Residue frames relative to the residue before (quaternion, step in Angstrom):
aa qw qx qy qz dx dy dz
M 1.0000 0.0000 0.0000 0.0000 0.00 0.00 0.00
L 0.6323 0.5380 -0.3253 0.4526 3.56 1.01 -0.81
L 0.6140 0.5515 -0.3421 0.4493 3.58 1.05 -0.78
Y 0.6717 0.4937 -0.2993 0.4642 3.59 0.92 -0.92
L 0.6333 0.5249 -0.3235 0.4677 3.57 1.02 -0.76
L 0.6675 0.4918 -0.2958 0.4745 3.58 0.96 -0.84
L 0.6596 0.4980 -0.3090 0.4707 3.59 0.96 -0.85
G 0.6634 0.5032 -0.3029 0.4636 3.60 0.94 -0.86
T 0.6502 0.5021 -0.3103 0.4784 3.56 0.99 -0.82
S 0.6462 0.5094 -0.3176 0.4712 3.59 0.97 -0.81
F 0.6490 0.5147 -0.3129 0.4648 3.58 0.95 -0.89
G 0.6623 0.5032 -0.3014 0.4662 3.58 0.93 -0.87
F 0.6332 0.5255 -0.3242 0.4667 3.58 1.02 -0.80
I 0.6632 0.4971 -0.3012 0.4715 3.58 0.95 -0.89
L 0.6332 0.5162 -0.3340 0.4701 3.60 0.97 -0.80
S 0.6692 0.5058 -0.3009 0.4536 3.57 0.92 -0.87
R 0.7248 0.4534 -0.2512 0.4539 3.58 0.77 -1.02
S 0.6731 0.5085 -0.3021 0.4440 3.61 1.08 -0.64
G 0.5183 -0.6325 0.4244 0.3889 3.57 1.19 -0.42
A 0.4698 0.7014 -0.4320 0.3173 3.59 1.25 -0.03
A 0.7012 0.3907 -0.2697 0.5319 3.60 1.26 -0.14
D 0.5326 0.6350 -0.3935 0.3978 3.60 1.27 0.21
Y 0.4952 -0.6958 0.4389 0.2793 3.57 -0.64 1.15
D 0.6758 0.5083 -0.3061 0.4373 3.60 0.87 -0.92
Y 0.6452 0.5083 -0.3250 0.4688 3.61 0.99 -0.76
I 0.6669 0.5036 -0.3064 0.4559 3.56 0.95 -0.89
Q 0.6466 0.4974 -0.3213 0.4810 3.58 0.95 -0.82
G 0.6408 0.5234 -0.3165 0.4639 3.60 1.02 -0.80
M 0.6213 0.5331 -0.3400 0.4628 3.57 1.06 -0.71
F 0.7105 0.4507 -0.2718 0.4671 3.59 0.81 -0.96
L 0.6852 0.4441 -0.2832 0.5031 3.60 1.16 -0.49
L 0.4109 -0.7328 0.4370 0.3212 3.59 1.39 0.06
E 0.4642 0.6607 -0.4542 0.3764 3.56 1.03 0.86
E 0.7485 0.2503 -0.1405 0.5978 3.59 1.21 -0.57
F 0.1664 -0.8276 0.5328 0.0595 3.57 -0.78 0.99
Q 0.3867 0.7468 -0.4634 0.2795 3.58 1.30 0.04
L 0.6946 0.4799 -0.2947 0.4476 3.62 0.84 -0.89
Y 0.5778 0.5523 -0.3868 0.4599 3.60 1.12 -0.52
G 0.6425 0.5175 -0.3115 0.4716 3.58 1.05 -0.76
I 0.6339 0.5217 -0.3245 0.4698 3.58 1.04 -0.79
I 0.6621 0.4963 -0.3020 0.4734 3.58 0.93 -0.91
A 0.6548 0.5047 -0.3123 0.4680 3.60 0.94 -0.86
T 0.6370 0.5180 -0.3261 0.4686 3.60 1.01 -0.77
A 0.6403 0.5206 -0.3268 0.4606 3.59 0.98 -0.82
V 0.6581 0.4920 -0.3083 0.4793 3.58 0.95 -0.84
A 0.6725 0.5096 -0.3008 0.4444 3.60 0.90 -0.93
L 0.6946 0.4512 -0.2791 0.4858 3.60 1.07 -0.63
T 0.7087 0.4765 -0.2638 0.4485 3.58 1.01 -0.78
A 0.6209 0.5920 -0.3503 0.3760 3.61 0.92 -0.87
P 0.6891 0.4506 -0.3235 0.4663 3.67 0.76 -0.81
G 0.6313 0.5343 -0.3374 0.4496 3.60 1.05 -0.70
L 0.6630 0.4848 -0.3032 0.4832 3.58 0.95 -0.82
W 0.6142 0.5388 -0.3453 0.4618 3.58 1.05 -0.74
L 0.6698 0.4963 -0.3009 0.4632 3.59 0.92 -0.89
V 0.6475 0.5090 -0.3175 0.4699 3.58 0.96 -0.85
K 0.6673 0.4926 -0.3080 0.4661 3.58 0.90 -0.88
R 0.6588 0.5115 -0.3113 0.4555 3.57 0.96 -0.84
A 0.7057 0.4401 -0.2635 0.4888 3.59 0.94 -0.87
G 0.3232 -0.7760 0.4847 0.2419 3.59 1.11 -0.62
R 0.7805 0.2043 -0.1404 0.5739 3.56 1.24 0.24
T 0.2320 -0.7129 0.6359 0.1834 3.51 -1.36 0.26
W 0.7153 -0.4124 0.3084 0.4725 3.56 -1.21 -0.13
R 0.6637 0.4991 -0.3047 0.4664 3.61 1.22 -0.38
G 0.7404 -0.3639 0.2409 0.5112 3.60 1.17 -0.26
P 0.7496 -0.4092 0.2731 0.4428 3.55 -1.31 -0.11
V 0.1214 -0.7671 0.6283 0.0456 3.52 -1.21 0.69
R 0.0669 -0.7705 0.6324 0.0442 3.55 -1.02 0.83
I 0.0601 -0.7849 0.6167 0.0030 3.56 -0.72 1.09
D 0.1025 -0.8167 0.5678 0.0111 3.54 -0.33 1.30
P 0.5003 -0.6211 0.4920 0.3492 3.59 -1.07 0.61
R 0.3075 -0.7486 0.5607 0.1751 3.54 -1.07 0.75
P 0.4747 -0.6713 0.4801 0.3058 3.58 -0.96 0.78
F 0.5727 -0.5779 0.4514 0.3665 3.56 -1.22 0.51
N 0.0628 -0.7695 0.6354 0.0108 3.53 -1.01 0.90
P 0.4377 -0.7209 0.4627 0.2732 3.63 -0.57 1.06
G 0.5700 0.5990 -0.3796 0.4149 3.59 1.16 -0.47
N 0.5751 0.5919 -0.3808 0.4170 3.58 1.17 -0.48
V 0.6108 0.5422 -0.3507 0.4582 3.59 1.10 -0.66
A 0.6744 0.4753 -0.2888 0.4856 3.58 0.87 -0.96
G 0.6571 0.5091 -0.3072 0.4633 3.58 0.96 -0.84
G 0.6520 0.5135 -0.3108 0.4634 3.58 1.01 -0.80
L 0.6467 0.5039 -0.3162 0.4773 3.56 1.02 -0.78
L 0.6501 0.5089 -0.3117 0.4703 3.58 0.95 -0.85
F 0.6341 0.5229 -0.3164 0.4736 3.57 1.01 -0.85
G 0.6760 0.5035 -0.2951 0.4498 3.60 0.89 -0.93
V 0.6367 0.5107 -0.3280 0.4757 3.58 1.00 -0.77
G 0.6663 0.4948 -0.3010 0.4697 3.59 0.92 -0.88
W 0.6268 0.5338 -0.3232 0.4667 3.57 1.04 -0.82
S 0.6798 0.4931 -0.2874 0.4606 3.57 0.92 -0.91
I 0.6886 0.4784 -0.2914 0.4605 3.59 0.87 -0.91
A 0.7409 0.4043 -0.2313 0.4839 3.58 0.79 -1.00
G 0.3600 -0.7433 0.4891 0.2805 3.57 1.15 -0.57
M 0.7640 0.2410 -0.1833 0.5698 3.56 1.21 0.42
C 0.2570 -0.7155 0.6243 0.1792 3.51 -1.25 0.58
P 0.8004 -0.3660 0.1466 0.4516 3.65 -1.18 0.18
G 0.6694 0.4976 -0.3272 0.4442 3.65 0.82 -0.83
P 0.7236 0.4353 -0.2588 0.4690 3.59 0.75 -0.96
I 0.4889 0.6191 -0.4642 0.4028 3.63 1.15 -0.22
F 0.7044 0.4536 -0.2699 0.4746 3.58 0.84 -0.95
V 0.5935 0.5441 -0.3635 0.4686 3.59 1.10 -0.61
N 0.6823 0.4835 -0.2873 0.4670 3.57 0.89 -0.93
V 0.6129 0.5168 -0.3517 0.4833 3.61 1.02 -0.69
G 0.6690 0.5068 -0.2908 0.4594 3.58 0.96 -0.90
E 0.6659 0.4789 -0.2936 0.4910 3.57 1.15 -0.59
G 0.5357 -0.6662 0.3817 0.3515 3.59 1.29 -0.02
K 0.4210 0.6909 -0.4841 0.3331 3.59 1.17 0.41
I 0.3996 -0.7669 0.4565 0.2093 3.55 -0.39 1.29
Y 0.6354 0.5495 -0.3462 0.4177 3.61 0.96 -0.77
A 0.5668 0.5974 -0.3855 0.4162 3.59 1.18 -0.41
L 0.5781 0.5716 -0.3848 0.4369 3.59 1.14 -0.48
A 0.6237 0.5166 -0.3388 0.4789 3.60 1.09 -0.66
A 0.6461 0.5041 -0.3206 0.4749 3.59 0.99 -0.80
L 0.6395 0.5145 -0.3221 0.4718 3.59 1.00 -0.80
A 0.6466 0.5054 -0.3187 0.4743 3.59 0.94 -0.86
G 0.6541 0.5128 -0.3119 0.4604 3.59 0.95 -0.84
A 0.6499 0.5092 -0.3174 0.4665 3.59 0.98 -0.81
L 0.6740 0.4894 -0.2982 0.4661 3.59 0.94 -0.84
V 0.6464 0.4986 -0.3179 0.4822 3.59 0.99 -0.79
G 0.6532 0.5172 -0.3109 0.4573 3.59 0.97 -0.85
A 0.6604 0.4909 -0.3077 0.4778 3.59 0.95 -0.85
G 0.6531 0.5085 -0.3123 0.4663 3.57 1.00 -0.79
A 0.6495 0.5055 -0.3135 0.4736 3.58 0.99 -0.84
F 0.6225 0.5357 -0.3413 0.4572 3.58 0.99 -0.77
G 0.6889 0.4850 -0.2830 0.4583 3.56 0.83 -0.98
T 0.6786 0.4951 -0.2849 0.4617 3.55 1.05 -0.76
L 0.7857 0.3736 -0.1691 0.4631 3.57 0.88 -0.95
Y 0.4719 0.7171 -0.4361 0.2700 3.61 1.19 -0.37
H 0.6658 0.5148 -0.3337 0.4246 3.61 0.82 -0.88
R 0.6326 0.5099 -0.3401 0.4735 3.62 1.08 -0.59
V 0.6732 0.4769 -0.2870 0.4868 3.57 0.93 -0.93
Q 0.5971 0.5872 -0.3494 0.4202 3.57 1.07 -0.76
R 0.6781 0.4839 -0.2952 0.4677 3.58 0.90 -0.90
I 0.6572 0.5254 -0.3152 0.4390 3.59 0.93 -0.86
F 0.8087 0.2876 -0.1208 0.4988 3.59 0.81 -1.03
G 0.4545 -0.7081 0.4419 0.3110 3.60 1.23 0.03
L 0.2672 0.7861 -0.5113 0.2220 3.60 1.01 0.80
P 0.5768 -0.5852 0.4267 0.3778 3.60 -1.17 0.45
P 0.5644 -0.5967 0.4357 0.3682 3.60 -1.15 0.50
L 0.5078 -0.6185 0.5007 0.3301 3.53 -1.21 0.50
A 0.4395 -0.6610 0.5346 0.2899 3.55 -1.10 0.71
A 0.4764 -0.6573 0.4991 0.3032 3.57 -1.01 0.81
P 0.4867 -0.6564 0.4756 0.3255 3.61 -0.95 0.75
P 0.5424 -0.6201 0.4429 0.3537 3.59 -1.07 0.64
L 0.3505 -0.7385 0.5384 0.2049 3.57 -1.05 0.76
A 0.6454 0.5076 -0.3166 0.4749 3.57 1.23 -0.41
A 0.7296 -0.3746 0.3126 0.4792 3.55 -1.30 -0.13
P 0.5571 -0.6231 0.4178 0.3561 3.60 -1.01 0.71
S 0.1913 -0.7594 0.6101 0.1204 3.55 -1.14 0.66
L 0.5713 -0.5922 0.4448 0.3536 3.52 -1.30 0.10
A 0.4664 0.6757 -0.4558 0.3438 3.59 1.22 -0.05
V 0.3248 -0.7410 0.5582 0.1839 3.53 -0.96 0.89
R 0.3245 -0.7576 0.5360 0.1828 3.57 -0.70 1.10
T 0.2668 -0.7845 0.5435 0.1339 3.54 -1.04 0.79
G 0.4607 -0.6769 0.4554 0.3495 3.56 1.16 -0.37
K 0.5243 0.6113 -0.4210 0.4174 3.59 1.28 0.04
G 0.6870 -0.5438 0.3317 0.3496 3.53 -1.12 0.88
């Protein structure tokens, strides 16, 4: 538990210091006026991709076996990505930086946090109705046991 607390605190500190939790930087990124966050995102991809490739190739980590299955294309991901991007642009923060901004004492972040929680709750409540209308796949039940490193695919 201490490891997770240290990693989360470090991640939040890096988000704060890099400007990834700063409203003005995020607005500048979406307006194509600030390019610092594009560099941060590219650095994250450049550092993470080789690690994921190694984990997938080895099929395990120091904690045990890992299976990373390719996921099929789902058109709902496009709509969800667009909705996420619009919310990110308007609020000036995505889920990780919401907590960074709350930790920095920015009161407006509480509204973003409330909106994220209400949106997640509405999604969970309304998904089964939308699922029937549009023929969407069922949601996978969350695991009740301790989290594992296995990546779920949603396949039976």
